FIKOLZA-1660 file (N, C-alpha, C; in steps of 0.1 Angstrom, whole numbers, plus 5000, padded with zeros to 4 digits):
% residues 199
   i   px   py   pz ch aa at
   1 2029 8356 7580  A  M  N
   1 2014 8355 7580  A  M CA
   1 2010 8356 7565  A  M  C
   2 2001 8347 7562  A  T  N
   2 1996 8346 7548  A  T CA
   2 1985 8356 7546  A  T  C
   3 1981 8358 7534  A  K  N
   3 1970 8368 7530  A  K CA
   3 1957 8363 7537  A  K  C
   4 1954 8351 7536  A  N  N
   4 1941 8346 7542  A  N CA
   4 1941 8347 7557  A  N  C
   5 1953 8344 7564  A  E  N
   5 1953 8346 7578  A  E CA
   5 1951 8361 7582  A  E  C
   6 1958 8370 7574  A  F  N
   6 1957 8384 7577  A  F CA
   6 1942 8389 7575  A  F  C
   7 1936 8384 7564  A  L  N
   7 1922 8389 7562  A  L CA
   7 1912 8383 7572  A  L  C
   8 1914 8370 7576  A  N  N
   8 1906 8364 7586  A  N CA
   8 1907 8371 7600  A  N  C
   9 1920 8374 7603  A  E  N
   9 1922 8382 7616  A  E CA
   9 1916 8396 7615  A  E  C
  10 1917 8402 7604  A  L  N
  10 1911 8415 7602  A  L CA
  10 1896 8414 7603  A  L  C
  11 1890 8404 7597  A  R  N
  11 1875 8402 7598  A  R CA
  11 1871 8401 7612  A  R  C
  12 1878 8393 7620  A  R  N
  12 1875 8391 7634  A  R CA
  12 1877 8404 7642  A  R  C
  13 1887 8412 7638  A  G  N
  13 1889 8425 7645  A  G CA
  13 1879 8435 7643  A  G  C
  14 1871 8434 7632  A  L  N
  14 1861 8444 7628  A  L CA
  14 1847 8440 7632  A  L  C
  15 1846 8432 7642  A  R  N
  15 1833 8426 7646  A  R CA
  15 1822 8437 7649  A  R  C
  16 1826 8449 7653  A  G  N
  16 1817 8459 7657  A  G CA
  16 1811 8466 7645  A  G  C
  17 1816 8464 7633  A  L  N
  17 1810 8470 7621  A  L CA
  17 1799 8461 7615  A  L  C
  18 1792 8467 7606  A  S  N
  18 1781 8459 7599  A  S CA
  18 1788 8449 7589  A  S  C
  19 1781 8439 7585  A  K  N
  19 1787 8429 7576  A  K CA
  19 1792 8435 7563  A  K  C
  20 1784 8445 7558  A  D  N
  20 1788 8451 7545  A  D CA
  20 1801 8459 7547  A  D  C
  21 1802 8467 7558  A  D  N
  21 1814 8474 7561  A  D CA
  21 1826 8465 7562  A  D  C
  22 1824 8454 7569  A  I  N
  22 1835 8445 7571  A  I CA
  22 1840 8440 7558  A  I  C
  23 1831 8435 7550  A  E  N
  23 1834 8430 7537  A  E CA
  23 1841 8440 7528  A  E  C
  24 1836 8453 7529  A  E  N
  24 1842 8464 7521  A  E CA
  24 1857 8466 7525  A  E  C
  25 1859 8466 7538  A  R  N
  25 1873 8468 7543  A  R CA
  25 1882 8456 7540  A  R  C
  26 1877 8444 7542  A  V  N
  26 1885 8432 7539  A  V CA
  26 1888 8432 7524  A  V  C
  27 1878 8435 7515  A  N  N
  27 1881 8435 7501  A  N CA
  27 1891 8445 7497  A  N  C
  28 1891 8457 7504  A  F  N
  28 1900 8468 7501  A  F CA
  28 1915 8463 7504  A  F  C
  29 1916 8457 7516  A  Y  N
  29 1930 8452 7520  A  Y CA
  29 1934 8440 7511  A  Y  C
  30 1925 8432 7507  A  S  N
  30 1928 8421 7498  A  S CA
  30 1933 8426 7485  A  S  C
  31 1926 8436 7479  A  E  N
  31 1931 8442 7467  A  E CA
  31 1944 8448 7469  A  E  C
  32 1946 8455 7480  A  M  N
  32 1959 8461 7483  A  M CA
  32 1971 8451 7483  A  M  C
  33 1968 8440 7489  A  I  N
  33 1979 8429 7490  A  I CA
  33 1981 8424 7476  A  I  C
  34 1970 8422 7468  A  D  N
  34 1972 8417 7454  A  D CA
  34 1980 8427 7446  A  D  C
  35 1977 8440 7447  A  D  N
  35 1984 8450 7439  A  D CA
  35 1999 8450 7443  A  D  C
  36 2002 8448 7456  A  M  N
  36 2016 8448 7460  A  M CA
  36 2023 8436 7455  A  M  C
  37 2016 8424 7454  A  M  N
  37 2022 8412 7449  A  M CA
  37 2024 8413 7434  A  M  C
  38 2015 8420 7427  A  E  N
  38 2017 8422 7413  A  E CA
  38 2029 8431 7410  A  E  C
  39 2032 8440 7420  A  D  N
  39 2044 8448 7418  A  D CA
  39 2057 8441 7422  A  D  C
  40 2056 8428 7426  A  G  N
  40 2068 8420 7428  A  G CA
  40 2071 8417 7442  A  G  C
  41 2062 8420 7451  A  K  N
  41 2065 8417 7466  A  K CA
  41 2059 8404 7469  A  K  C
  42 2064 8397 7479  A  T  N
  42 2059 8385 7484  A  T CA
  42 2047 8388 7492  A  T  C
  43 2039 8378 7495  A  E  N
  43 2027 8379 7504  A  E CA
  43 2031 8385 7517  A  E  C
  44 2042 8379 7523  A  E  N
  44 2046 8384 7536  A  E CA
  44 2051 8398 7536  A  E  C
  45 2058 8402 7526  A  E  N
  45 2063 8416 7525  A  E CA
  45 2052 8426 7524  A  E  C
  46 2042 8422 7516  A  A  N
  46 2030 8431 7514  A  A CA
  46 2023 8433 7527  A  A  C
  47 2021 8422 7534  A  I  N
  47 2014 8422 7547  A  I CA
  47 2022 8430 7557  A  I  C
  48 2035 8428 7557  A  R  N
  48 2044 8436 7566  A  R CA
  48 2043 8451 7563  A  R  C
  49 2042 8454 7550  A  E  N
  49 2042 8468 7547  A  E CA
  49 2028 8475 7551  A  E  C
  50 2018 8467 7550  A  I  N
  50 2005 8472 7555  A  I CA
  50 2005 8475 7569  A  I  C
  51 2011 8467 7577  A  G  N
  51 2012 8469 7592  A  G CA
  51 2004 8459 7599  A  G  C
  52 2004 8460 7612  A  S  N
  52 1997 8450 7621  A  S CA
  52 1982 8452 7620  A  S  C
  53 1975 8442 7624  A  I  N
  53 1961 8443 7625  A  I CA
  53 1956 8455 7633  A  I  C
  54 1963 8457 7645  A  D  N
  54 1959 8468 7653  A  D CA
  54 1961 8481 7646  A  D  C
  55 1971 8483 7639  A  D  N
  55 1973 8495 7631  A  D CA
  55 1962 8497 7621  A  D  C
  56 1959 8486 7614  A  V  N
  56 1948 8487 7604  A  V CA
  56 1935 8491 7610  A  V  C
  57 1932 8485 7621  A  I  N
  57 1919 8487 7628  A  I CA
  57 1919 8502 7633  A  I  C
  58 1930 8507 7638  A  R  N
  58 1931 8521 7642  A  R CA
  58 1928 8530 7630  A  R  C
  59 1934 8527 7619  A  T  N
  59 1932 8535 7607  A  T CA
  59 1918 8535 7603  A  T  C
  60 1911 8523 7603  A  I  N
  60 1897 8522 7599  A  I CA
  60 1889 8530 7610  A  I  C
  61 1892 8529 7622  A  A  N
  61 1885 8536 7633  A  A CA
  61 1885 8551 7631  A  A  C
  62 1897 8556 7626  A  S  N
  62 1898 8571 7624  A  S CA
  62 1889 8575 7612  A  S  C
  63 1886 8566 7603  A  D  N
  63 1879 8570 7591  A  D CA
  63 1863 8568 7593  A  D  C
  64 1859 8560 7602  A  V  N
  64 1845 8557 7604  A  V CA
  64 1839 8567 7614  A  V  C
  65 1828 8574 7610  A  P  N
  65 1822 8583 7620  A  P CA
  65 1817 8576 7632  A  P  C
  66 1818 8583 7644  A  L  N
  66 1814 8578 7656  A  L CA
  66 1799 8574 7657  A  L  C
  67 1791 8583 7651  A  G  N
  67 1777 8580 7650  A  G CA
  67 1773 8567 7644  A  G  C
  68 1780 8564 7633  A  K  N
  68 1778 8551 7626  A  K CA
  68 1781 8539 7635  A  K  C
  69 1793 8541 7642  A  L  N
  69 1797 8530 7651  A  L CA
  69 1787 8528 7662  A  L  C
  70 1782 8538 7668  A  V  N
  70 1773 8537 7679  A  V CA
  70 1760 8532 7674  A  V  C
  71 1755 8536 7663  A  K  N
  71 1743 8532 7657  A  K CA
  71 1743 8516 7654  A  K  C
  72 1755 8512 7649  A  E  N
  72 1757 8498 7646  A  E CA
  72 1757 8490 7659  A  E  C
  73 1763 8496 7669  A  R  N
  73 1765 8489 7682  A  R CA
  73 1752 8487 7690  A  R  C
  74 1743 8497 7689  A  I  N
  74 1731 8496 7696  A  I CA
  74 1720 8489 7688  A  I  C
  75 1722 8486 7676  A  K  N
  75 1712 8479 7668  A  K CA
  75 1710 8465 7674  A  K  C
  76 1698 8461 7677  A  P  N
  76 1695 8448 7683  A  P CA
  76 1700 8437 7674  A  P  C
  77 1706 8427 7680  A  K  N
  77 1711 8415 7673  A  K CA
  77 1699 8406 7668  A  K  C
  78 1688 8406 7676  A  R  N
  78 1676 8398 7672  A  R CA
  78 1664 8406 7677  A  R  C
  79 1653 8402 7673  A  T  N
  79 1640 8408 7677  A  T CA
  79 1638 8406 7692  A  T  C
  80 1632 8415 7699  A  L  N
  80 1630 8414 7713  A  L CA
  80 1617 8406 7716  A  L  C
  81 1619 8396 7725  A  T  N
  81 1607 8388 7729  A  T CA
  81 1599 8396 7739  A  T  C
  82 1587 8392 7741  A  P  N
  82 1579 8399 7751  A  P CA
  82 1585 8398 7765  A  P  C
  83 1591 8387 7768  A  G  N
  83 1598 8386 7782  A  G CA
  83 1609 8396 7783  A  G  C
  84 1617 8398 7773  A  I  N
  84 1628 8407 7773  A  I CA
  84 1623 8422 7775  A  I  C
  85 1612 8424 7767  A  I  N
  85 1606 8438 7768  A  I CA
  85 1601 8441 7782  A  I  C
  86 1595 8431 7788  A  V  N
  86 1590 8432 7802  A  V CA
  86 1602 8435 7812  A  V  C
  87 1613 8427 7810  A  L  N
  87 1625 8429 7818  A  L CA
  87 1631 8443 7816  A  L  C
  88 1631 8448 7804  A  I  N
  88 1636 8462 7801  A  I CA
  88 1627 8472 7808  A  I  C
  89 1614 8470 7807  A  I  N
  89 1605 8480 7814  A  I CA
  89 1606 8479 7829  A  I  C
  90 1607 8467 7835  A  L  N
  90 1608 8466 7849  A  L CA
  90 1622 8471 7854  A  L  C
  91 1632 8469 7846  A  G  N
  91 1646 8474 7850  A  G CA
  91 1648 8488 7847  A  G  C
  92 1638 8495 7841  A  F  N
  92 1640 8509 7838  A  F CA
  92 1644 8518 7850  A  F  C
  93 1639 8516 7862  A  P  N
  93 1643 8525 7873  A  P CA
  93 1658 8522 7877  A  P  C
  94 1664 8511 7873  A  L  N
  94 1677 8508 7876  A  L CA
  94 1687 8512 7864  A  L  C
  95 1684 8509 7852  A  W  N
  95 1693 8511 7841  A  W CA
  95 1693 8525 7836  A  W  C
  96 1682 8532 7837  A  L  N
  96 1681 8546 7832  A  L CA
  96 1690 8555 7841  A  L  C
  97 1690 8555 7854  A  P  N
  97 1699 8563 7862  A  P CA
  97 1714 8560 7860  A  P  C
  98 1716 8547 7858  A  L  N
  98 1730 8543 7855  A  L CA
  98 1735 8548 7841  A  L  C
  99 1726 8548 7832  A  L  N
  99 1729 8553 7819  A  L CA
  99 1732 8568 7819  A  L  C
 100 1723 8575 7826  A  I  N
 100 1725 8590 7828  A  I CA
 100 1737 8593 7835  A  I  C
 101 1741 8585 7846  A  T  N
 101 1753 8587 7854  A  T CA
 101 1765 8585 7845  A  T  C
 102 1765 8575 7837  A  A  N
 102 1777 8572 7828  A  A CA
 102 1778 8584 7818  A  A  C
 103 1767 8588 7812  A  F  N
 103 1768 8599 7803  A  F CA
 103 1773 8612 7810  A  F  C
 104 1768 8615 7822  A  V  N
 104 1773 8627 7829  A  V CA
 104 1788 8626 7832  A  V  C
 105 1792 8614 7837  A  L  N
 105 1806 8613 7840  A  L CA
 105 1815 8615 7828  A  L  C
 106 1811 8610 7817  A  I  N
 106 1819 8612 7805  A  I CA
 106 1819 8626 7801  A  I  C
 107 1808 8633 7802  A  L  N
 107 1807 8647 7799  A  L CA
 107 1815 8655 7808  A  L  C
 108 1815 8652 7821  A  V  N
 108 1823 8659 7831  A  V CA
 108 1838 8658 7828  A  V  C
 109 1842 8645 7825  A  A  N
 109 1856 8643 7822  A  A CA
 109 1861 8651 7810  A  A  C
 110 1852 8652 7800  A  C  N
 110 1856 8661 7788  A  C CA
 110 1857 8675 7792  A  C  C
 111 1847 8680 7800  A  I  N
 111 1847 8694 7804  A  I CA
 111 1859 8697 7813  A  I  C
 112 1862 8688 7822  A  L  N
 112 1874 8690 7831  A  L CA
 112 1887 8691 7824  A  L  C
 113 1888 8683 7813  A  S  N
 113 1900 8683 7805  A  S CA
 113 1903 8697 7799  A  S  C
 114 1892 8704 7797  A  W  N
 114 1893 8718 7791  A  W CA
 114 1894 8729 7801  A  W  C
 115 1891 8725 7814  A  V  N
 115 1892 8735 7825  A  V CA
 115 1906 8740 7826  A  V  C
 116 1916 8732 7826  A  F  N
 116 1930 8735 7827  A  F CA
 116 1934 8745 7816  A  F  C
 117 1929 8742 7804  A  V  N
 117 1933 8751 7793  A  V CA
 117 1927 8765 7795  A  V  C
 118 1914 8765 7799  A  I  N
 118 1907 8778 7802  A  I CA
 118 1914 8786 7813  A  I  C
 119 1918 8779 7823  A  V  N
 119 1926 8785 7834  A  V CA
 119 1939 8791 7829  A  V  C
 120 1946 8783 7821  A  A  N
 120 1959 8788 7816  A  A CA
 120 1958 8800 7808  A  A  C
 121 1948 8801 7799  A  F  N
 121 1946 8813 7791  A  F CA
 121 1941 8824 7800  A  F  C
 122 1933 8821 7810  A  S  N
 122 1928 8832 7819  A  S CA
 122 1940 8838 7827  A  S  C
 123 1949 8830 7831  A  V  N
 123 1961 8835 7838  A  V CA
 123 1969 8844 7828  A  V  C
 124 1971 8839 7816  A  W  N
 124 1978 8847 7806  A  W CA
 124 1971 8861 7804  A  W  C
 125 1958 8861 7802  A  L  N
 125 1950 8873 7800  A  L CA
 125 1952 8882 7812  A  L  C
 126 1952 8877 7824  A  S  N
 126 1954 8885 7837  A  S CA
 126 1967 8891 7837  A  S  C
 127 1978 8884 7833  A  V  N
 127 1991 8890 7833  A  V CA
 127 1992 8901 7822  A  V  C
 128 1986 8899 7811  A  V  N
 128 1986 8909 7800  A  V CA
 128 1979 8922 7806  A  V  C
 129 1967 8920 7812  A  A  N
 129 1960 8931 7817  A  A CA
 129 1968 8938 7828  A  A  C
 130 1975 8931 7837  A  F  N
 130 1983 8937 7847  A  F CA
 130 1995 8944 7842  A  F  C
 131 2001 8939 7831  A  A  N
 131 2013 8945 7825  A  A CA
 131 2009 8959 7819  A  A  C
 132 1997 8959 7812  A  I  N
 132 1993 8971 7806  A  I CA
 132 1989 8981 7817  A  I  C
 133 1982 8977 7827  A  M  N
 133 1978 8986 7838  A  M CA
 133 1990 8991 7845  A  M  C
 134 2000 8983 7848  A  S  N
 134 2012 8988 7855  A  S CA
 134 2019 8998 7847  A  S  C
 135 2020 8995 7834  A  L  N
 135 2027 9005 7825  A  L CA
 135 2019 9018 7824  A  L  C
 136 2006 9017 7824  A  G  N
 136 1998 9029 7823  A  G CA
 136 1999 9037 7836  A  G  C
 137 2000 9031 7847  A  I  N
 137 2002 9038 7860  A  I CA
 137 2016 9045 7860  A  I  C
 138 2026 9038 7854  A  Y  N
 138 2039 9044 7854  A  Y CA
 138 2039 9056 7844  A  Y  C
 139 2033 9055 7832  A  I  N
 139 2033 9065 7822  A  I CA
 139 2025 9078 7827  A  I  C
 140 2014 9075 7833  A  K  N
 140 2006 9086 7838  A  K CA
 140 2012 9093 7851  A  K  C
 141 2020 9086 7858  A  G  N
 141 2026 9091 7870  A  G CA
 141 2017 9094 7881  A  G  C
 142 2006 9085 7882  A  I  N
 142 1996 9087 7892  A  I CA
 142 2002 9086 7906  A  I  C
 143 2011 9077 7908  A  I  N
 143 2018 9075 7921  A  I CA
 143 2032 9080 7920  A  I  C
 144 2037 9087 7929  A  G  N
 144 2050 9092 7929  A  G CA
 144 2061 9084 7936  A  G  C
 145 2073 9088 7935  A  G  N
 145 2084 9082 7942  A  G CA
 145 2088 9068 7939  A  G  C
 146 2091 9060 7949  A  D  N
 146 2096 9046 7948  A  D CA
 146 2085 9037 7942  A  D  C
 147 2072 9040 7946  A  Q  N
 147 2061 9032 7941  A  Q CA
 147 2060 9033 7926  A  Q  C
 148 2064 9044 7920  A  L  N
 148 2063 9045 7905  A  L CA
 148 2073 9036 7899  A  L  C
 149 2085 9035 7905  A  L  N
 149 2095 9025 7899  A  L CA
 149 2091 9011 7902  A  L  C
 150 2084 9008 7912  A  M  N
 150 2079 8995 7915  A  M CA
 150 2069 8991 7904  A  M  C
 151 2060 9000 7900  A  Y  N
 151 2050 8997 7890  A  Y CA
 151 2057 8995 7876  A  Y  C
 152 2068 9002 7873  A  L  N
 152 2076 9000 7861  A  L CA
 152 2082 8986 7861  A  L  C
 153 2088 8982 7873  A  A  N
 153 2094 8969 7874  A  A CA
 153 2084 8958 7872  A  A  C
 154 2072 8960 7879  A  M  N
 154 2061 8950 7878  A  M CA
 154 2056 8949 7863  A  M  C
 155 2056 8960 7857  A  S  N
 155 2051 8960 7843  A  S CA
 155 2061 8953 7834  A  S  C
 156 2074 8955 7836  A  L  N
 156 2084 8949 7828  A  L CA
 156 2085 8934 7830  A  L  C
 157 2084 8930 7843  A  V  N
 157 2083 8915 7846  A  V CA
 157 2071 8909 7840  A  V  C
 158 2059 8915 7841  A  S  N
 158 2047 8910 7835  A  S CA
 158 2048 8909 7820  A  S  C
 159 2054 8919 7813  A  F  N
 159 2056 8918 7799  A  F CA
 159 2065 8907 7795  A  F  C
 160 2075 8904 7804  A  G  N
 160 2084 8893 7802  A  G CA
 160 2078 8879 7803  A  G  C
 161 2067 8879 7811  A  L  N
 161 2060 8866 7813  A  L CA
 161 2049 8863 7802  A  L  C
 162 2045 8873 7795  A  I  N
 162 2034 8872 7785  A  I CA
 162 2037 8861 7775  A  I  C
 163 2048 8861 7769  A  I  N
 163 2051 8851 7758  A  I CA
 163 2052 8837 7764  A  I  C
 164 2060 8835 7774  A  P  N
 164 2061 8821 7780  A  P CA
 164 2048 8816 7785  A  P  C
 165 2040 8824 7791  A  L  N
 165 2027 8819 7796  A  L CA
 165 2018 8816 7784  A  L  C
 166 2018 8824 7773  A  F  N
 166 2010 8821 7762  A  F CA
 166 2014 8808 7755  A  F  C
 167 2027 8806 7754  A  M  N
 167 2032 8794 7748  A  M CA
 167 2029 8782 7756  A  M  C
 168 2029 8783 7770  A  G  N
 168 2025 8772 7778  A  G CA
 168 2010 8769 7777  A  G  C
 169 2002 8779 7777  A  A  N
 169 1988 8777 7775  A  A CA
 169 1985 8771 7762  A  A  C
 170 1992 8775 7751  A  L  N
 170 1990 8770 7738  A  L CA
 170 1994 8755 7737  A  L  C
 171 2005 8752 7744  A  A  N
 171 2010 8738 7744  A  A CA
 171 2000 8729 7752  A  A  C
 172 1994 8734 7762  A  L  N
 172 1985 8727 7770  A  L CA
 172 1972 8724 7762  A  L  C
 173 1968 8734 7754  A  A  N
 173 1956 8733 7745  A  A CA
 173 1959 8722 7734  A  A  C
 174 1971 8723 7728  A  K  N
 174 1974 8713 7718  A  K CA
 174 1975 8699 7724  A  K  C
 175 1981 8698 7736  A  F  N
 175 1981 8685 7742  A  F CA
 175 1967 8679 7745  A  F  C
 176 1958 8688 7750  A  N  N
 176 1945 8684 7753  A  N CA
 176 1937 8680 7740  A  N  C
 177 1940 8686 7729  A  I  N
 177 1933 8682 7716  A  I CA
 177 1938 8668 7712  A  I  C
 178 1952 8666 7713  A  K  N
 178 1957 8653 7710  A  K CA
 178 1952 8642 7719  A  K  C
 179 1951 8646 7732  A  L  N
 179 1945 8636 7742  A  L CA
 179 1931 8632 7739  A  L  C
 180 1923 8642 7735  A  N  N
 180 1909 8640 7732  A  N CA
 180 1908 8632 7719  A  N  C
 181 1916 8634 7710  A  K  N
 181 1916 8626 7697  A  K CA
 181 1920 8612 7700  A  K  C
 182 1930 8610 7709  A  K  N
 182 1934 8596 7712  A  K CA
 182 1923 8589 7719  A  K  C
 183 1916 8596 7729  A  M  N
 183 1905 8590 7736  A  M CA
 183 1894 8586 7727  A  M  C
 184 1891 8595 7717  A  L  N
 184 1880 8592 7708  A  L CA
 184 1884 8580 7699  A  L  C
 185 1896 8580 7694  A  L  N
 185 1901 8569 7686  A  L CA
 185 1901 8556 7694  A  L  C
 186 1905 8556 7706  A  S  N
 186 1904 8544 7715  A  S CA
 186 1890 8539 7716  A  S  C
 187 1881 8548 7719  A  F  N
 187 1867 8545 7720  A  F CA
 187 1861 8539 7707  A  F  C
 188 1864 8545 7696  A  K  N
 188 1860 8540 7683  A  K CA
 188 1866 8526 7680  A  K  C
 189 1879 8524 7683  A  T  N
 189 1885 8511 7681  A  T CA
 189 1879 8501 7690  A  T  C
 190 1875 8504 7702  A  M  N
 190 1868 8495 7711  A  M CA
 190 1855 8491 7705  A  M  C
 191 1847 8501 7699  A  L  N
 191 1834 8497 7693  A  L CA
 191 1836 8488 7681  A  L  C
 192 1847 8491 7673  A  I  N
 192 1849 8483 7661  A  I CA
 192 1852 8469 7665  A  I  C
 193 1860 8467 7675  A  R  N
 193 1864 8453 7680  A  R CA
 193 1853 8446 7687  A  R  C
 194 1842 8453 7690  A  G  N
 194 1831 8447 7698  A  G CA
 194 1824 8435 7691  A  G  C
 195 1814 8431 7699  A  E  N
 195 1806 8419 7694  A  E CA
 195 1799 8423 7681  A  E  C
 196 1799 8414 7671  A  N  N
 196 1792 8417 7659  A  N CA
 196 1777 8415 7661  A  N  C
 197 1770 8426 7659  A  R  N
 197 1755 8426 7661  A  R CA
 197 1747 8419 7650  A  R  C
 198 1754 8416 7639  A  N  N
 198 1746 8410 7628  A  N CA
 198 1746 8395 7627  A  N  C
 199 1753 8389 7636  A  E  N
 199 1754 8375 7636  A  E CA
 199 1742 8369 7644  A  E  C
% end
């Protein structure tokens, strides 16, 4: 792939950004290729080292704030005619509930992804509390006989579960954070690849 082919493909892949942002990114990668070529690499080697267009777009998506992408995406491509305004007003009872439903579904999905993490840490806290309570009953000797040994055994088992449960809950939280970051990056990449509003 030549430099011009790479830059043209990159420009097409960044349709969801403003024209100024597209040109800024394209110029950045053009200069990067030129610098690599000055260091003795061929055009193809420089482009190969930069990576695929998809990798470059994901890198750009991770740097651009979501608010900026959404703002650019909802900016009207052209001025609204009176006929379009009337259609928007008449369609209000239809599109507003759909928009609210979509927003609520996305919000619920985000909340549900954290419910499992909250439950995992709640189970861990319950086991910690039970272990301490069981040990306290054994130390105080409130109950006598065989039941006292049962509380000691339950306390020891609970203390043995504390670290694995905590590590599991922590791993689930880390996985959830990575998953949310990937989902956000995918959403931002989708917005960047979208229709160019400035044309």
